[in-house]
C-alpha angles and dihedrals in degrees: 000000000000096000127262125260093239095191088065094052112104091214090057092047092050090045090055092050089046091056090053091050092048091052090051092050097044092050084072093057118106115278089240087069095054093105095030128044095357093055093043095051092045094049092049092047092050089050092064099068092029092060092045090052094044092047092051089064096055124111098237140040089233091059091045088052089058092053090049087054089054090050091051092049090051090051090054088051091053091049090053092047091050090049089053090049089050092051090049091046093233093152144001107309093217090057092047092049090049090054091047089053091049091050091050089051091051089050090053090050091050091051091050093047090046090056090049091050094047093050095052 
């Protein structure tokens, strides 16, 4: 494997936009959550494109697959954090549900790309 040009990968691009959207949403959370839920959701969101980028620089598809798995796990963490924020009414529920949907779409893309990587 020659390494992927991660900036050209749609999952990385959407992951980057997702991070921006998560930061915008979490900036509305109560200040008391700055070092709690806000930080946790942001770190997990950042981990999605970071793992895709890091995995693209590995020397094998198998290793890249592992980084994609980490990205998917981080996406699940974000979804759970957003569900918690929704339950606690920390932001507009429509906005939260929209971000959850986007994260689920990114997860689906990661799963599809993982299958593609593992088959090649």
